[in-house]
Backbone as CSV, one residue per row, in Angstrom:
resi,resn,N_x,N_y,N_z,CA_x,CA_y,CA_z,C_x,C_y,C_z
1,UNK,-38.763,-34.254,58.312,-37.340,-34.426,57.340,-37.459,-33.407,56.549
2,UNK,-36.294,-32.506,56.694,-36.295,-31.457,55.494,-35.800,-31.822,54.086
3,UNK,-36.468,-31.291,53.198,-35.895,-31.616,51.777,-35.417,-30.076,50.970
4,UNK,-34.421,-30.249,50.528,-33.856,-29.317,49.693,-33.093,-29.488,48.296
5,UNK,-32.400,-28.789,47.952,-31.670,-28.928,46.368,-30.173,-28.678,46.827
6,UNK,-29.197,-29.441,45.563,-28.212,-28.829,45.657,-27.849,-28.814,44.146
7,UNK,-27.050,-27.550,44.043,-26.667,-27.159,42.253,-25.412,-26.925,41.857
8,UNK,-25.227,-27.309,40.935,-23.750,-26.640,40.467,-24.022,-25.185,39.707
9,UNK,-23.790,-24.799,40.218,-24.178,-22.909,39.832,-23.089,-22.525,39.111
10,UNK,-23.506,-22.201,37.647,-22.279,-21.908,36.778,-22.619,-20.582,36.253
11,UNK,-21.713,-19.744,35.371,-22.008,-18.919,34.318,-23.042,-18.995,33.501
12,UNK,-23.317,-20.254,33.042,-24.121,-20.389,32.092,-25.716,-20.666,32.749
13,UNK,-25.870,-20.613,33.970,-27.026,-20.982,34.704,-27.313,-19.600,35.357
14,UNK,-28.975,-19.836,35.772,-29.468,-18.961,36.581,-28.524,-18.384,37.596
15,UNK,-28.457,-16.978,37.793,-27.680,-16.808,38.961,-28.151,-17.299,39.918
16,UNK,-27.082,-17.371,41.112,-27.692,-18.152,42.523,-28.613,-17.332,43.359
17,UNK,-28.554,-15.982,43.451,-29.588,-15.158,43.908,-30.882,-15.736,43.794
18,UNK,-31.212,-15.523,41.995,-32.469,-15.764,41.567,-32.990,-17.054,41.744
19,UNK,-32.036,-17.942,41.733,-32.373,-19.758,41.864,-33.010,-19.662,43.238
20,UNK,-32.392,-19.007,44.161,-32.639,-19.152,45.705,-33.938,-18.940,45.811
21,UNK,-34.461,-17.472,45.240,-35.564,-17.021,45.459,-36.549,-18.143,44.898
22,UNK,-36.565,-18.791,43.839,-37.126,-19.749,43.351,-37.213,-21.160,44.337
23,UNK,-36.217,-21.295,44.635,-36.224,-22.667,45.721,-37.061,-22.184,47.058
24,UNK,-36.574,-20.888,47.630,-37.621,-20.879,48.868,-39.105,-20.595,48.202
25,UNK,-39.560,-19.872,47.181,-40.741,-19.436,47.119,-41.320,-21.058,47.021
26,UNK,-40.758,-22.390,46.047,-41.384,-23.471,46.220,-41.639,-24.219,47.444
27,UNK,-41.003,-23.855,48.561,-41.446,-24.193,49.669,-39.888,-25.272,50.547
28,UNK,-38.851,-25.304,49.754,-37.766,-26.186,49.818,-37.388,-25.741,51.044
29,UNK,-36.167,-26.579,51.808,-35.774,-26.071,53.063,-34.361,-25.549,52.952
30,UNK,-33.725,-26.064,52.019,-32.346,-25.882,51.859,-31.772,-25.684,50.150
31,UNK,-30.671,-25.010,50.288,-30.093,-24.664,48.781,-28.488,-24.960,49.122
32,UNK,-28.050,-25.982,48.579,-26.451,-26.173,48.662,-25.844,-26.148,47.353
33,UNK,-24.354,-25.511,47.507,-23.875,-25.434,46.314,-22.542,-26.090,46.416
34,UNK,-21.930,-26.805,45.043,-20.870,-27.661,44.967,-19.658,-26.624,44.789
35,UNK,-18.460,-27.165,44.795,-17.265,-26.595,44.705,-16.323,-27.325,43.739
36,UNK,-15.540,-26.831,42.936,-14.556,-26.861,42.051,-13.773,-26.123,41.692
37,UNK,-12.617,-25.735,41.906,-11.573,-24.424,41.811,-11.265,-24.581,40.505
38,UNK,-11.058,-25.613,39.737,-10.630,-25.995,38.341,-10.350,-27.326,38.077
39,UNK,-10.472,-27.576,36.501,-10.436,-29.066,35.906,-9.266,-29.363,35.043
40,UNK,-8.231,-29.655,35.510,-6.803,-29.851,34.672,-7.297,-30.233,33.301
41,UNK,-6.874,-30.065,32.180,-7.151,-30.540,30.981,-7.049,-31.949,30.619
42,UNK,-5.521,-32.455,31.095,-5.119,-33.720,31.343,-5.631,-34.375,32.285
43,UNK,-6.801,-35.261,32.209,-7.198,-36.141,33.011,-7.067,-37.399,33.056
44,UNK,-6.716,-38.139,34.275,-6.421,-39.498,34.516,-7.575,-40.153,35.535
45,UNK,-8.185,-39.184,36.389,-9.058,-39.837,37.173,-10.405,-40.022,36.529
46,UNK,-10.892,-41.169,36.727,-12.175,-41.254,35.698,-13.256,-40.926,36.323
47,UNK,-14.376,-40.455,36.097,-15.474,-39.817,36.423,-16.331,-41.051,37.151
48,UNK,-16.606,-41.013,38.670,-16.890,-42.010,39.363,-18.739,-42.375,38.706
49,UNK,-18.958,-43.416,38.809,-19.929,-44.367,38.325,-21.199,-43.768,39.058
50,UNK,-21.255,-43.574,40.420,-21.926,-43.142,41.463,-22.306,-41.692,41.348
51,UNK,-21.348,-40.874,40.282,-21.850,-39.541,40.198,-22.510,-39.512,38.529
52,UNK,-22.295,-40.461,37.865,-23.016,-40.730,36.703,-22.118,-41.363,35.534
53,UNK,-20.855,-41.490,35.701,-19.866,-42.263,34.965,-19.758,-41.481,33.602
54,UNK,-18.892,-41.969,32.629,-18.917,-41.477,31.474,-17.924,-40.115,31.243
55,UNK,-18.545,-39.287,30.622,-17.369,-38.136,30.403,-17.770,-37.332,31.588
56,UNK,-16.818,-36.476,32.037,-17.041,-35.550,33.010,-18.026,-34.268,32.285
57,UNK,-19.126,-33.979,33.206,-19.885,-32.846,32.795,-19.420,-31.538,32.694
58,UNK,-19.606,-30.945,31.546,-18.892,-29.347,31.641,-19.064,-28.547,33.004
59,UNK,-20.477,-28.838,33.545,-20.357,-27.692,34.904,-19.265,-27.969,35.695
60,UNK,-18.715,-28.933,35.838,-17.508,-29.328,36.661,-16.634,-28.255,36.827
61,UNK,-16.352,-27.617,35.586,-14.991,-26.560,35.054,-15.558,-25.045,35.215
62,UNK,-17.153,-24.832,35.697,-17.275,-23.671,35.418,-17.938,-23.146,36.752
63,UNK,-18.161,-23.705,37.986,-18.982,-23.458,38.984,-18.259,-22.312,39.948
64,UNK,-19.553,-21.698,40.410,-18.840,-20.431,40.989,-18.198,-20.708,42.101
65,UNK,-17.583,-19.614,42.885,-17.071,-19.939,44.365,-18.252,-20.151,45.141
66,UNK,-18.072,-21.330,45.855,-19.468,-21.565,46.449,-19.744,-20.540,47.651
67,UNK,-18.666,-19.941,48.370,-19.179,-18.926,49.655,-19.682,-17.790,48.601
68,UNK,-19.238,-17.336,47.388,-19.850,-16.317,47.039,-21.451,-16.339,46.520
69,UNK,-21.601,-17.868,46.043,-22.899,-18.195,45.510,-23.759,-18.198,46.716
70,UNK,-23.004,-18.641,47.910,-24.067,-18.705,49.462,-24.500,-17.166,49.498
71,UNK,-23.511,-16.174,49.451,-23.848,-14.963,49.889,-24.947,-14.378,48.898
72,UNK,-24.971,-14.535,47.808,-25.814,-14.107,47.061,-27.344,-14.698,47.433
73,UNK,-27.260,-16.030,47.370,-28.526,-16.864,47.663,-29.150,-16.130,48.895
74,UNK,-28.212,-16.094,49.981,-28.620,-15.890,51.476,-29.203,-14.254,51.354
75,UNK,-28.531,-13.527,50.691,-29.020,-12.224,50.671,-30.430,-12.013,50.159
76,UNK,-30.737,-12.818,48.805,-31.928,-12.917,48.386,-33.311,-13.870,49.116
77,UNK,-33.001,-14.432,50.373,-33.873,-15.007,50.784,-34.182,-14.712,52.026
78,UNK,-35.114,-15.234,53.053,-34.898,-14.969,54.499,-35.339,-16.050,55.387
79,UNK,-35.749,-17.569,54.403,-36.086,-18.496,55.207,-35.027,-19.886,55.012
80,UNK,-34.713,-20.389,53.848,-34.071,-21.617,53.471,-32.486,-21.269,54.407
81,UNK,-32.262,-22.830,54.460,-30.614,-22.846,55.022,-29.902,-22.780,53.731
82,UNK,-28.444,-22.384,53.676,-27.934,-21.984,52.404,-26.560,-22.817,52.991
83,UNK,-25.793,-23.483,52.266,-24.599,-24.145,52.272,-23.836,-24.615,51.200
84,UNK,-23.033,-25.544,51.745,-22.132,-26.222,50.719,-22.435,-27.763,50.713
85,UNK,-22.528,-28.067,49.342,-22.224,-29.760,49.466,-21.408,-30.131,47.782
86,UNK,-20.310,-30.161,48.146,-19.444,-30.078,49.322,-18.321,-28.764,49.144
87,UNK,-17.782,-28.545,50.347,-16.460,-28.025,50.244,-15.682,-28.541,50.261
88,UNK,-14.296,-28.515,49.321,-13.328,-29.175,49.036,-12.383,-28.817,50.002
89,UNK,-12.466,-29.057,51.351,-11.710,-28.206,52.244,-9.846,-28.674,52.205
90,UNK,-9.936,-30.082,51.856,-8.423,-30.130,51.801,-7.512,-29.416,50.894
91,UNK,-8.116,-28.929,49.872,-7.951,-27.882,49.117,-7.867,-26.470,49.273
92,UNK,-8.152,-26.318,50.505,-8.437,-24.963,51.055,-7.734,-24.391,51.996
93,UNK,-7.492,-23.094,52.539,-6.760,-22.736,53.594,-7.543,-22.313,54.558
94,UNK,-7.294,-23.255,55.510,-8.111,-23.166,56.631,-8.771,-21.839,56.979
95,UNK,-7.986,-21.078,57.636,-8.170,-19.682,58.101,-9.379,-18.975,57.530
96,UNK,-8.460,-18.813,55.980,-9.780,-18.246,55.432,-11.180,-18.922,55.213
97,UNK,-11.008,-19.942,55.223,-12.417,-21.038,55.053,-13.372,-20.399,56.218
98,UNK,-12.443,-20.431,57.479,-13.287,-20.175,58.677,-13.929,-18.865,58.628
99,UNK,-12.896,-17.896,58.327,-13.405,-16.423,57.979,-14.856,-16.488,57.237
100,UNK,-14.532,-17.258,55.760,-15.640,-17.078,54.926,-17.140,-18.019,55.631
101,UNK,-16.763,-19.025,56.094,-18.001,-19.578,56.789,-18.579,-18.634,57.904
102,UNK,-17.862,-18.294,58.803,-18.606,-17.328,59.550,-19.276,-15.867,59.277
103,UNK,-18.752,-15.278,58.168,-19.415,-14.358,57.536,-20.552,-14.675,57.067
104,UNK,-20.828,-15.782,56.167,-21.884,-16.039,55.391,-23.006,-16.307,56.550
105,UNK,-22.624,-17.066,57.450,-23.293,-17.479,58.895,-24.071,-16.309,59.551
106,UNK,-23.425,-15.447,59.887,-23.689,-14.189,60.612,-24.514,-13.201,59.514
107,UNK,-24.091,-13.120,58.334,-25.022,-12.311,57.435,-26.052,-12.895,57.213
108,UNK,-26.045,-14.034,57.097,-27.326,-14.717,57.021,-28.567,-14.833,57.858
109,UNK,-27.816,-14.633,59.267,-28.961,-14.958,60.390,-28.873,-16.353,61.050
110,UNK,-27.687,-17.014,60.705,-27.129,-18.164,61.238,-27.866,-19.456,60.275
111,UNK,-28.220,-19.292,59.089,-28.621,-19.922,58.230,-27.613,-21.125,57.408
112,UNK,-26.342,-21.023,57.820,-25.469,-21.636,57.165,-25.142,-23.080,57.613
113,UNK,-24.971,-24.146,56.398,-24.674,-25.581,56.694,-23.532,-25.653,56.138
114,UNK,-22.327,-26.349,56.584,-21.203,-26.327,56.142,-20.769,-28.153,55.868
115,UNK,-20.898,-28.420,54.825,-20.902,-29.560,53.977,-19.645,-29.887,53.518
116,UNK,-18.729,-30.762,53.728,-17.591,-30.808,53.606,-16.976,-32.088,53.024
117,UNK,-16.127,-32.369,51.811,-16.048,-33.380,51.502,-14.479,-33.817,51.167
118,UNK,-13.901,-35.041,51.074,-12.692,-35.274,50.809,-11.841,-35.287,49.578
119,UNK,-12.724,-35.265,48.513,-12.435,-35.139,47.345,-12.238,-36.342,46.579
120,UNK,-12.591,-36.503,45.253,-12.422,-37.766,44.708,-11.643,-37.622,43.305
121,UNK,-11.412,-36.488,42.822,-10.552,-36.105,41.602,-9.098,-35.755,41.835
122,UNK,-8.356,-36.694,41.715,-7.114,-36.532,42.141,-6.482,-35.859,41.322
123,UNK,-7.034,-35.258,39.799,-6.275,-34.269,39.140,-6.097,-32.875,39.815
124,UNK,-6.882,-32.457,40.743,-7.044,-31.349,41.315,-6.271,-30.913,42.402
125,UNK,-5.476,-32.075,43.184,-4.810,-31.625,43.911,-3.334,-31.571,44.156
126,UNK,-2.098,-31.715,42.933,-1.275,-31.332,42.596,-1.162,-29.798,42.532
127,UNK,-2.316,-29.046,42.127,-1.915,-27.957,41.718,-2.116,-26.943,42.864
128,UNK,-2.663,-27.283,43.827,-2.886,-26.948,45.123,-1.866,-27.432,46.087
129,UNK,-0.887,-28.268,45.588,0.075,-28.642,46.503,-0.250,-29.283,47.827
130,UNK,-1.242,-30.515,47.271,-1.828,-31.273,48.409,-1.683,-32.711,47.952
131,UNK,-1.077,-33.578,48.871,-1.016,-35.253,48.772,-2.309,-35.592,48.617
132,UNK,-2.809,-36.233,47.747,-4.300,-36.909,47.872,-4.330,-38.156,48.700
133,UNK,-3.325,-38.719,48.797,-3.290,-39.672,49.997,-3.551,-38.958,51.283
134,UNK,-3.115,-37.781,51.826,-3.407,-37.104,52.995,-4.614,-36.215,53.444
135,UNK,-5.920,-36.328,52.101,-6.644,-35.415,52.230,-7.490,-35.694,53.331
136,UNK,-8.065,-37.207,53.784,-8.548,-37.495,54.929,-8.117,-36.753,56.226
137,UNK,-7.049,-36.905,56.705,-6.120,-36.432,57.790,-6.142,-35.164,57.572
138,UNK,-6.283,-34.373,56.579,-6.295,-33.154,56.464,-7.606,-32.308,56.379
139,UNK,-8.347,-32.852,56.384,-10.225,-32.211,56.432,-10.317,-32.147,57.787
140,UNK,-9.708,-33.426,58.582,-10.154,-33.468,59.848,-9.383,-32.411,60.667
141,UNK,-7.977,-32.166,60.375,-7.650,-31.343,61.153,-7.872,-29.810,60.954
142,UNK,-8.301,-29.737,59.637,-8.809,-27.940,59.114,-10.299,-27.902,59.811
143,UNK,-10.871,-28.938,60.087,-11.946,-28.680,60.713,-12.030,-28.458,62.091
144,UNK,-10.938,-28.870,62.627,-10.258,-28.698,64.083,-9.980,-27.257,64.211
145,UNK,-9.313,-26.745,63.227,-8.640,-25.254,63.196,-9.914,-24.681,63.085
146,UNK,-11.013,-24.867,62.274,-12.067,-23.785,61.869,-12.945,-24.036,63.131
147,UNK,-13.187,-24.968,63.777,-13.950,-24.671,65.152,-13.414,-24.058,66.242
148,UNK,-11.918,-24.039,66.254,-11.266,-23.446,67.306,-11.397,-21.629,66.947
149,UNK,-11.142,-21.497,65.871,-11.163,-20.258,65.149,-12.831,-19.610,65.443
150,UNK,-13.941,-20.450,65.417,-15.345,-19.967,65.600,-15.752,-19.968,66.882
151,UNK,-14.971,-20.365,67.671,-15.480,-20.744,69.305,-14.955,-20.345,70.381
152,UNK,-13.130,-20.093,70.100,-12.411,-19.588,70.692,-11.983,-18.121,70.756
153,UNK,-11.530,-17.377,71.967,-11.437,-15.996,71.988,-9.954,-15.896,71.543
154,UNK,-9.230,-16.966,71.921,-7.852,-16.693,71.292,-7.733,-18.500,70.920
155,UNK,-7.744,-18.445,69.521,-7.767,-19.635,69.167,-6.433,-20.380,68.626
156,UNK,-6.201,-21.647,68.816,-5.110,-22.303,68.704,-5.063,-23.532,68.230
157,UNK,-3.825,-24.118,67.423,-3.998,-25.687,67.272,-2.694,-25.977,66.927
158,UNK,-2.399,-27.373,66.860,-1.079,-27.818,67.017,-1.479,-29.534,66.743
159,UNK,-1.492,-29.821,64.980,-1.972,-31.016,64.810,-0.206,-31.713,64.064
160,UNK,-0.650,-32.627,63.638,0.212,-33.475,62.501,0.571,-32.533,61.372
161,UNK,-0.282,-31.988,60.752,-0.292,-31.133,59.462,-0.626,-29.758,59.662
162,UNK,-1.124,-29.434,60.758,-1.530,-27.897,60.642,-0.758,-27.262,62.050
163,UNK,-0.610,-25.932,62.100,-0.379,-25.340,63.481,-0.988,-23.899,63.255
164,UNK,-1.823,-23.714,64.139,-2.336,-22.364,64.335,-2.026,-21.595,65.435
165,UNK,-0.767,-20.535,65.424,-0.416,-19.900,66.460,-1.563,-19.183,66.978
166,UNK,-1.548,-18.846,68.573,-2.847,-17.943,69.181,-3.046,-16.828,68.219
167,UNK,-4.280,-17.126,68.158,-4.720,-15.696,67.421,-5.791,-15.440,67.302
168,UNK,-6.202,-14.247,67.241,-7.948,-13.642,67.275,-8.609,-13.867,65.910
169,UNK,-10.040,-13.654,66.332,-10.346,-13.942,64.689,-12.119,-13.868,64.979
170,UNK,-12.469,-12.352,64.154,-13.773,-12.237,64.397,-14.185,-11.776,62.985
171,UNK,-15.419,-11.872,62.760,-16.835,-12.226,63.422,-16.780,-13.486,63.734
172,UNK,-17.126,-13.930,64.739,-17.766,-15.760,65.189,-19.153,-15.772,64.423
173,UNK,-19.400,-17.047,64.006,-20.753,-17.239,63.699,-22.022,-16.956,64.436
174,UNK,-22.572,-16.817,64.108,-24.068,-16.383,65.106,-24.627,-18.254,65.571
175,UNK,-24.380,-19.179,64.209,-25.021,-20.493,64.839,-24.133,-20.961,66.143
176,UNK,-24.759,-21.315,67.210,-24.174,-22.079,68.261,-23.913,-23.428,68.574
177,UNK,-22.977,-24.072,68.623,-21.737,-23.509,68.825,-21.008,-22.801,67.742
178,UNK,-21.496,-23.425,66.408,-20.735,-22.977,65.133,-21.620,-23.616,64.121
179,UNK,-21.975,-23.249,62.767,-22.667,-23.595,61.623,-22.421,-25.308,61.608
180,UNK,-23.458,-26.242,61.803,-23.099,-27.846,61.832,-22.203,-28.107,60.479
181,UNK,-21.429,-29.122,60.733,-20.231,-29.588,59.732,-20.700,-30.900,59.427
182,UNK,-21.066,-31.049,58.226,-21.463,-32.504,57.877,-20.619,-33.104,56.828
183,UNK,-20.284,-34.040,56.938,-19.268,-35.022,56.057,-19.965,-35.424,54.998
184,UNK,-20.039,-34.952,53.801,-20.420,-35.896,52.552,-19.517,-37.042,51.871
185,UNK,-19.775,-37.937,51.258,-18.806,-38.939,51.013,-19.859,-40.430,51.045
186,UNK,-19.248,-41.095,50.127,-20.111,-42.494,50.054,-19.148,-43.323,50.832
187,UNK,-19.487,-44.498,51.060,-18.568,-45.752,51.641,-18.656,-45.472,53.529
188,UNK,-17.399,-46.772,53.748,-17.317,-46.883,54.994,-16.459,-45.902,55.552
189,UNK,-15.508,-45.268,54.923,-14.420,-44.331,55.196,-14.918,-43.167,55.605
190,UNK,-15.952,-42.448,54.753,-16.813,-41.525,55.185,-17.297,-41.316,56.335
191,UNK,-18.003,-42.257,56.337,-19.000,-42.590,57.438,-18.227,-42.878,58.674
192,UNK,-17.224,-43.476,58.719,-16.490,-43.597,60.131,-15.897,-42.125,60.263
193,UNK,-15.312,-41.037,59.340,-15.062,-40.014,59.795,-16.046,-39.065,60.348
194,UNK,-17.300,-39.010,59.588,-18.227,-38.457,60.168,-18.975,-38.687,61.392
195,UNK,-19.032,-40.191,61.841,-19.492,-40.669,63.385,-18.236,-40.268,64.150
196,UNK,-17.241,-39.979,63.908,-15.947,-39.900,64.772,-15.762,-38.128,65.111
197,UNK,-16.062,-37.493,64.324,-15.923,-36.152,64.513,-16.789,-34.724,63.953
198,UNK,-17.708,-35.358,63.111,-18.626,-34.381,62.425,-19.696,-34.426,63.331
199,UNK,-20.809,-33.268,62.743,-22.050,-32.863,63.252,-23.074,-34.082,62.224
200,UNK,-22.640,-34.504,61.526,-23.534,-35.404,60.690,-22.771,-36.017,59.633
201,UNK,-23.561,-36.857,58.715,-23.234,-37.594,57.199,-24.184,-37.585,56.528
202,UNK,-23.861,-37.091,55.213,-24.997,-37.082,54.178,-23.894,-37.531,52.505
203,UNK,-23.987,-38.708,52.346,-23.467,-39.223,51.154,-24.314,-38.882,50.048
204,UNK,-23.914,-39.153,48.602,-24.600,-39.089,47.889,-25.633,-40.210,47.421
205,UNK,-25.069,-41.184,47.945,-25.715,-42.493,47.524,-25.744,-43.301,48.803
206,UNK,-26.603,-44.200,48.839,-26.463,-45.462,50.153,-26.545,-46.581,49.510
207,UNK,-26.636,-46.735,48.300,-26.403,-48.018,47.554,-25.761,-49.123,47.785
208,UNK,-24.748,-48.992,48.795,-24.142,-49.779,49.385,-24.419,-50.676,50.731
209,UNK,-25.543,-50.242,50.740,-26.291,-50.730,52.433,-27.441,-51.361,51.605
210,UNK,-28.177,-52.162,52.797,-29.062,-53.118,52.402,-30.219,-52.117,52.222
211,UNK,-30.354,-50.953,52.838,-31.153,-49.991,52.766,-30.877,-48.754,53.414
212,UNK,-31.647,-47.392,53.176,-31.223,-46.573,53.972,-31.220,-46.640,55.601
213,UNK,-32.014,-47.336,55.901,-32.369,-47.477,57.279,-31.089,-48.377,57.859
214,UNK,-30.583,-49.147,57.195,-29.496,-50.045,57.731,-28.397,-49.132,57.848
215,UNK,-28.207,-48.254,56.706,-27.206,-47.049,56.669,-27.255,-45.929,57.982
216,UNK,-28.362,-45.887,58.065,-28.469,-45.043,59.526,-28.208,-45.789,60.652
217,UNK,-28.509,-47.306,60.803,-28.450,-47.731,62.062,-26.944,-48.190,62.428
218,UNK,-26.170,-48.236,60.938,-24.650,-48.434,61.120,-24.096,-47.115,61.590
219,UNK,-24.123,-46.017,60.902,-23.880,-44.692,61.251,-23.858,-44.507,62.716
220,UNK,-25.090,-44.814,63.387,-25.407,-44.105,64.755,-24.606,-45.458,65.614
221,UNK,-24.317,-46.467,65.120,-23.521,-47.494,65.581,-22.282,-47.193,65.882
222,UNK,-21.758,-46.574,64.928,-20.107,-45.960,65.042,-20.282,-44.851,65.935
223,UNK,-21.226,-43.784,65.712,-21.190,-42.858,66.793,-20.870,-43.267,67.909
224,UNK,-21.876,-44.223,68.577,-21.824,-44.712,69.533,-20.469,-45.309,70.391
225,UNK,-20.030,-46.090,69.019,-18.841,-46.574,69.377,-17.500,-45.667,69.643
226,UNK,-17.745,-44.332,69.005,-16.837,-43.324,69.482,-17.306,-42.502,70.364
227,UNK,-17.984,-42.753,71.308,-18.109,-42.507,72.298,-19.212,-40.861,72.433
228,UNK,-19.665,-40.846,71.498,-20.719,-39.827,70.855,-22.116,-40.019,71.148
229,UNK,-22.877,-39.072,71.322,-24.503,-39.338,71.427,-24.900,-39.355,69.777
230,UNK,-25.479,-40.423,69.322,-25.979,-40.502,68.164,-27.066,-39.889,68.215
231,UNK,-28.060,-39.676,68.641,-29.110,-38.652,68.932,-28.625,-36.997,68.475
232,UNK,-27.546,-36.831,68.761,-27.072,-35.550,68.655,-26.356,-35.223,67.036
233,UNK,-26.160,-36.148,66.377,-25.776,-36.033,65.104,-27.157,-36.530,64.198
234,UNK,-26.720,-35.882,62.823,-27.777,-35.807,61.927,-27.161,-36.540,60.438
235,UNK,-28.310,-37.386,59.978,-28.254,-38.076,58.747,-28.976,-37.713,57.731
236,UNK,-28.102,-37.404,56.515,-29.041,-36.842,55.289,-28.321,-37.795,54.030
237,UNK,-28.809,-37.177,53.095,-28.259,-37.891,51.777,-28.782,-36.494,50.688
238,UNK,-27.832,-36.804,49.766,-27.799,-35.785,48.462,-27.641,-36.603,47.302
239,UNK,-28.960,-37.263,47.010,-28.993,-38.170,45.566,-29.097,-37.185,44.260
240,UNK,-28.613,-37.969,43.213,-28.580,-37.222,42.120,-29.873,-37.112,41.461
241,UNK,-31.058,-37.447,41.804,-32.404,-37.843,41.358,-33.210,-38.032,42.585
242,UNK,-34.409,-37.829,42.402,-35.601,-38.372,43.431,-36.651,-38.530,43.072
243,UNK,-37.580,-39.948,43.419,-38.670,-40.498,42.870,-39.446,-40.778,44.290
244,UNK,-40.837,-40.826,44.271,-41.894,-41.191,45.195,-41.169,-42.259,46.203
245,UNK,-40.817,-43.248,45.489,-40.263,-44.361,46.433,-39.009,-44.056,46.838
246,UNK,-37.967,-43.397,46.547,-36.989,-43.311,46.935,-36.943,-42.078,48.479
247,UNK,-37.940,-41.076,48.191,-38.307,-40.244,49.053,-38.776,-40.821,50.217
248,UNK,-39.738,-41.899,50.043,-40.518,-42.650,51.164,-39.423,-43.342,51.809
249,UNK,-38.464,-43.984,51.389,-37.603,-44.645,51.716,-36.681,-44.120,52.564
250,UNK,-36.404,-42.994,52.537,-35.642,-41.983,53.298,-36.340,-41.751,54.575
251,UNK,-37.543,-40.834,54.230,-38.903,-40.951,55.302,-38.506,-41.698,56.271
252,UNK,-39.097,-43.143,55.858,-39.421,-44.437,56.637,-37.942,-44.511,57.490
253,UNK,-36.582,-44.190,56.968,-35.542,-44.516,57.455,-35.096,-43.575,58.599
254,UNK,-35.627,-42.629,58.691,-35.740,-41.461,59.838,-34.518,-40.274,59.340
255,UNK,-34.061,-40.240,57.897,-33.292,-39.390,57.926,-33.523,-37.859,57.978
256,UNK,-32.877,-36.994,58.309,-32.989,-35.818,58.561,-33.262,-34.547,57.593
257,UNK,-32.489,-35.025,56.519,-32.650,-33.992,55.439,-32.195,-34.844,54.245
258,UNK,-33.155,-34.451,53.058,-32.514,-34.939,51.624,-32.385,-33.872,50.814
259,UNK,-31.230,-33.554,50.060,-30.966,-32.346,49.128,-30.521,-33.030,47.898
260,UNK,-31.695,-32.952,47.277,-31.768,-33.659,45.550,-30.854,-32.915,44.580
261,UNK,-29.942,-33.104,43.548,-29.533,-32.462,42.612,-30.214,-31.624,41.681
262,UNK,-30.398,-30.684,41.419,-31.181,-29.801,40.533,-30.098,-29.366,39.756
263,UNK,-29.877,-29.812,38.421,-29.039,-29.407,37.372,-29.934,-29.433,35.933
264,UNK,-29.841,-28.898,35.443,-30.553,-28.693,33.679,-30.033,-27.576,32.917
265,UNK,-30.372,-27.711,31.575,-29.617,-27.165,30.680,-30.100,-25.672,30.275
266,UNK,-31.268,-25.497,30.789,-31.926,-24.280,30.592,-32.557,-23.772,31.774
267,UNK,-32.771,-22.299,31.927,-33.720,-21.952,32.816,-34.875,-22.387,33.259
268,UNK,-35.735,-22.349,32.098,-36.918,-23.158,31.871,-36.816,-25.003,32.543
269,UNK,-35.994,-25.365,31.736,-35.740,-26.881,32.162,-35.465,-26.807,33.983
270,UNK,-34.762,-25.953,34.380,-34.462,-25.975,35.570,-35.585,-25.640,36.407
271,UNK,-36.307,-24.723,36.016,-37.541,-24.627,37.051,-38.858,-25.425,36.993
272,UNK,-38.599,-26.119,35.971,-39.415,-27.592,35.456,-39.133,-28.440,36.526
273,UNK,-37.817,-28.559,36.830,-37.228,-29.939,37.754,-37.494,-29.402,38.927
274,UNK,-37.257,-27.902,39.506,-37.764,-27.553,40.623,-39.106,-27.807,40.944
275,UNK,-40.099,-27.491,40.141,-41.414,-27.914,40.105,-42.237,-29.370,40.625
276,UNK,-41.373,-30.172,39.696,-41.519,-31.601,40.043,-41.246,-32.030,41.299
277,UNK,-40.185,-31.431,41.765,-39.242,-31.900,43.221,-40.411,-31.235,44.157
278,UNK,-40.829,-30.242,44.150,-41.588,-29.678,44.949,-42.871,-30.399,44.829
279,UNK,-43.657,-30.881,44.209,-44.662,-31.536,43.914,-44.546,-33.024,44.948
280,UNK,-43.438,-33.341,44.480,-42.954,-35.005,45.273,-42.977,-34.810,46.978
281,UNK,-42.142,-33.804,47.059,-41.854,-33.479,48.368,-43.643,-32.927,49.108
282,UNK,-44.146,-32.309,48.726,-45.408,-31.897,49.585,-46.057,-33.018,49.316
283,UNK,-45.817,-33.792,48.341,-47.067,-35.286,48.429,-46.165,-36.114,49.243
284,UNK,-45.358,-36.150,49.659,-44.367,-37.168,50.603,-44.627,-36.706,52.251
285,UNK,-44.615,-35.329,52.160,-44.363,-34.645,53.607,-45.931,-34.183,54.116
286,UNK,-46.538,-34.823,53.302,-48.340,-34.182,53.659,-48.988,-34.889,54.496
């Protein structure tokens, strides 16, 4: 099982390149970056309890663009996987996003992991001209457009929401057939989408299931029902915190990867958090 971290990289925190070096030096396997383009001041959407509840943390309105952060992180390291956890694809242009993913994957030597999410904060959607209710269908079609641009010499797509006229697009990703597309998101609907068309599923929590092992079994059953090979798909989790018990349960369940949140108020606190998780990782995997 791979163990990595994800972070809300902001202008008030350690720069993404330097943080990536600290992550790699401690033996972690991945560094993933979150995404929020903006947070409207007038808010109606409550902060979900699964993410902490209460007042929306300040770092939501200060995150770097994830692909810029990924580029700095990739340029500063040589081993760890770099990616998004998650990219809010419903709010993005599919063609530009395909170019960004392919560019970072190619320049990093095939180390990019593309985590996508449907989005929970309804307040962000009107600014982008996107109907919150259509986000699941939009993300599915945009992933199909991305895959076409990554793998086809002349790419095209004709769907219910999107159309791509026959087009050329290079560079192609180094990863074959393309960087893994993982669906983040909790609950049955996200799991069903991941089982049907993604390369893996990684929620922030498996609290809605009897155990992580039960969640893995349900996901693999859904994949099989969709006519896919469950063994070809990955299952991970991106929890807000990690301890010896939870990490052991993920390991016993056969998860492929765990990427734990690493967010702190200062550089020293951030490095202390990394050190603690590094000790936990080493103990669990030894």
